[in-house]
C-alpha positions in Angstrom: 72.7 51.0 34.8 72.2 53.2 31.8 75.9 53.2 31.1 75.9 49.4 31.1 72.8 49.3 28.9 74.4 51.6 26.4 77.4 49.3 26.0 75.2 46.4 24.9 74.8 45.6 21.2 72.0 47.1 19.1 70.4 43.7 18.9 70.4 43.2 22.7 69.0 46.7 23.3 66.4 46.2 20.5 65.4 42.9 22.1 64.9 44.6 25.4 62.7 47.4 24.0 60.7 45.0 21.8 60.1 42.5 24.7 59.2 45.2 27.1 56.7 46.6 24.5 55.1 43.1 24.2 54.8 42.8 28.0 53.3 46.3 28.2 50.7 45.4 25.5 49.8 42.3 27.4 49.5 44.2 30.7 47.4 46.9 29.0 44.9 44.3 27.8 44.7 42.8 31.3 44.2 46.3 32.8 41.3 46.9 30.4 39.7 43.7 31.5 39.8 44.8 35.1 38.6 48.3 34.3 35.7 47.2 32.1 34.3 45.0 35.0 33.2 48.4 36.4 33.2 50.8 33.5 31.3 50.4 30.2 33.8 49.9 27.4 32.8 53.2 25.8 33.5 55.1 29.0 36.8 53.2 29.4 37.8 54.2 25.8 37.1 57.9 26.5 39.2 57.8 29.7 42.0 56.0 27.9 42.2 58.8 25.3 41.6 61.6 27.8 44.5 60.5 29.9 46.6 59.9 26.8 46.0 63.5 25.8 47.1 64.8 29.2 50.2 62.7 29.1 51.2 64.0 25.6 50.8 67.7 26.4 54.3 68.0 28.0 55.8 66.8 24.7 53.7 69.4 22.8 54.8 72.2 25.2 58.4 71.2 24.8 58.3 71.1 21.0 56.1 74.2 20.7 52.8 74.8 18.9 54.6 75.2 15.6 55.4 71.5 15.6 51.7 70.8 15.1 51.4 72.8 11.8 49.7 70.6 9.2 47.6 70.8 6.0 46.2 67.3 6.4 43.5 67.7 9.1 40.9 65.7 7.1 43.2 62.7 7.1 43.9 63.2 10.8 40.2 63.4 11.4 39.4 60.1 9.6 42.3 58.4 11.4 40.9 59.6 14.7 37.4 58.3 14.0 38.7 54.9 12.9 41.0 54.7 15.9 38.2 55.5 18.3 36.0 52.9 16.7 38.8 50.3 16.8 39.4 50.9 20.5 35.7 50.6 21.3 35.5 47.3 19.5 38.7 46.1 21.1 37.6 47.0 24.6 34.3 45.1 24.1 36.2 42.1 22.8 38.4 42.1 25.9 35.3 42.2 28.1 33.2 39.5 26.4 35.8 37.1 25.0 38.6 34.9 26.5 41.7 37.1 26.3 43.7 34.6 24.3 41.0 34.3 21.7 40.5 38.1 21.4 44.3 38.6 21.1 44.8 35.9 18.5 41.9 37.2 16.3 43.2 40.7 16.5 46.5 39.5 14.9 44.7 39.6 11.6 45.5 43.4 11.3 48.3 42.8 8.7 46.0 40.5 6.6 43.3 43.2 6.4 45.9 45.8 5.8 47.1 44.0 2.7 43.6 43.5 1.4 42.7 47.2 2.0 46.0 48.3 0.3 45.1 46.3 -2.8 41.5 47.5 -3.0 41.8 51.1 -2.0 45.4 52.0 -2.8 45.6 49.7 -5.8 48.8 48.2 -4.6 49.9 45.1 -6.4 49.6 42.0 -4.2 51.1 38.8 -5.7 50.0 35.2 -5.3 52.3 34.5 -2.3 50.7 37.1 -0.1 47.2 36.2 -1.2 47.9 32.5 -0.2 49.2 33.7 3.2 46.0 35.7 3.7 43.9 32.7 2.8 45.9 30.6 5.3 45.4 33.3 8.0 41.7 33.3 7.5 41.5 29.5 7.7 43.1 30.0 11.1 40.4 32.5 12.0 37.7 29.9 10.9 39.4 27.3 13.1 39.1 29.5 16.1 35.6 31.0 15.7 34.2 27.8 14.1 31.4 29.5 12.1 28.1 27.6 12.1 29.0 25.5 15.2 27.3 25.6 18.6 30.5 27.0 20.1 30.7 30.1 17.9 30.2 33.4 19.8 28.9 36.5 18.2 31.5 38.5 20.2 34.2 36.8 18.0 33.4 39.4 15.4 34.5 42.2 17.7 38.3 41.7 17.5 38.1 41.1 13.8 36.1 44.3 13.2 38.7 46.1 15.5 41.5 44.7 13.2 39.7 46.1 10.1 39.5 49.6 11.7 43.1 49.4 12.9 44.3 48.3 9.5 42.4 51.2 7.9 43.9 53.7 10.3 47.3 52.2 9.6 47.0 52.9 5.9 46.3 56.5 6.7 49.2 56.7 9.2 51.5 55.4 6.4 50.5 58.5 4.3 50.8 60.9 7.2 54.3 59.8 8.4 55.7 61.0 5.1 55.0 64.7 6.0 54.0 64.9 9.7 56.1 64.9 12.9 55.8 62.3 15.7 54.4 65.0 17.9 51.7 65.8 15.4 50.8 62.2 14.9 50.3 61.6 18.6 48.7 64.9 19.5 46.1 64.9 16.7 45.2 61.3 17.5 44.5 62.2 21.1 42.8 65.5 20.5 40.4 64.0 17.9 39.7 60.6 19.6 39.0 62.2 23.0 35.8 64.2 21.9 34.8 61.5 19.4 34.9 58.8 22.1 33.1 61.1 24.6 29.9 61.0 22.4 29.0 57.3 23.0 30.5 57.4 26.5 27.9 60.1 27.5 25.0 57.6 26.8 26.4 55.1 29.3 28.2 57.4 31.7 28.5 56.5 35.4 30.7 58.2 38.0 33.9 56.1 37.9 35.6 55.1 41.2 39.1 56.3 42.0 40.4 52.8 41.4 38.8 52.7 37.9 40.3 56.1 37.1 43.7 54.9 38.4 43.5 51.8 36.1 42.7 53.9 33.0 45.5 56.4 33.8 48.0 53.4 34.2 46.6 51.9 30.9 47.2 55.2 29.1 50.7 55.5 30.5 51.5 51.9 29.4 50.4 52.6 25.9 52.5 55.7 25.6 55.6 54.0 27.0 54.9 51.0 24.6 54.9 53.3 21.6 58.2 54.8 22.7 59.7 51.3 23.1 58.5 50.3 19.7 60.1 53.3 18.1 63.4 52.6 20.0 63.4 49.0 18.9 62.9 49.9 15.3 65.7 52.5 15.5 68.1 49.8 16.7 67.1 46.8 14.6 65.4 45.8 11.3 61.7 45.4 11.2 62.1 41.7 10.3 63.8 41.3 13.7 61.3 43.3 15.6 58.0 41.9 14.2 58.2 38.6 15.9 58.4 40.1 19.4 54.9 41.7 19.0 53.4 38.2 19.0 54.9 37.3 22.3 52.0 39.1 24.0 49.8 36.0 23.2 51.6 33.5 25.4 52.0 36.2 28.1 48.3 37.0 28.0 47.3 33.3 27.9 49.4 32.5 31.0 48.2 35.6 33.0 44.6 35.1 32.0 44.8 31.5 33.2 46.3 32.7 36.6 44.2 35.8 37.1 40.8 34.8 35.5 41.0 31.0 35.3 40.6 31.2 31.5 41.8 28.0 29.8 42.5 28.6 26.1 40.4 26.7 23.6 42.1 23.7 21.9 41.7 25.4 18.5 43.7 28.5 19.6 47.0 26.8 19.1 46.6 25.6 15.4 44.4 28.6 14.5 46.8 31.1 16.1 49.8 29.5 14.5 48.2 29.9 11.1 47.2 33.6 11.7 50.6 34.6 13.2 52.5 32.7 10.5 50.5 34.4 7.8 50.8 37.8 9.5 54.6 37.6 9.9 55.0 36.5 6.3 52.9 39.3 5.0 54.7 41.9 7.2 58.2 40.6 6.1 57.1 40.5 2.4 55.9 44.1 2.6 59.1 45.1 4.2 61.1 43.5 1.4 59.0 45.1 -1.3 59.4 48.5 0.5 63.2 48.1 0.4 63.1 47.2 -3.3 61.3 50.4 -4.1 
């Protein structure tokens, strides 16, 4: 099977890895929904990072402690705190919102990333990207319908998670210049695990074996998903890869309908199309500018 797979074109192999990553991301979200029916989201976040740390230790042992040498611990620390906050917000969104809505609103990460890069890093953002951002937020407004009777306060959760994720992403962009993949993964887990334990202690209840199993599987899926993303990017250009990440929306929408009886709101389609279209444009534009530099 491996021999056959290796004979396929780079595009075919990249498509497989990117599609598998999207499926894993969707399954991760569904697993968290099941787990948070028993566990408080804060406790689920801690278990996700704790199991992730355990799973990353073999890589650290193989590469050696020397691979973790760094002079940028403050940045790692800030990234860890933001990542823990993002995961707490996201797990609460998954628990309290329809999964299709939570997923769609979380697609605003590239939009917030561009805004933060302009404000904090003083990156130049031209009119085309600002227009795309405005269109994306019009899509957000269509979905959450601020001021209407149908608006849910929980709709803020995936948006706040997107802001934290975008902030952590800016830090990661700076770290990847000097740090190894092993360092990036290890310090993320070793920092987020104790940070997420603090709120988890206030709501702690003894988890069942089934809940522990779900969180272990969730952590494994996230680790494999990260590997698939790296493999896909090694085989194909980012402009080819980026579209696959949005396939988790229809996957989640269908599975949420089957498993939980969730019927997507009518505004998810036009609002989601505007958010995803704007996010893809921003991502591709940033990729083009990065190549120009």
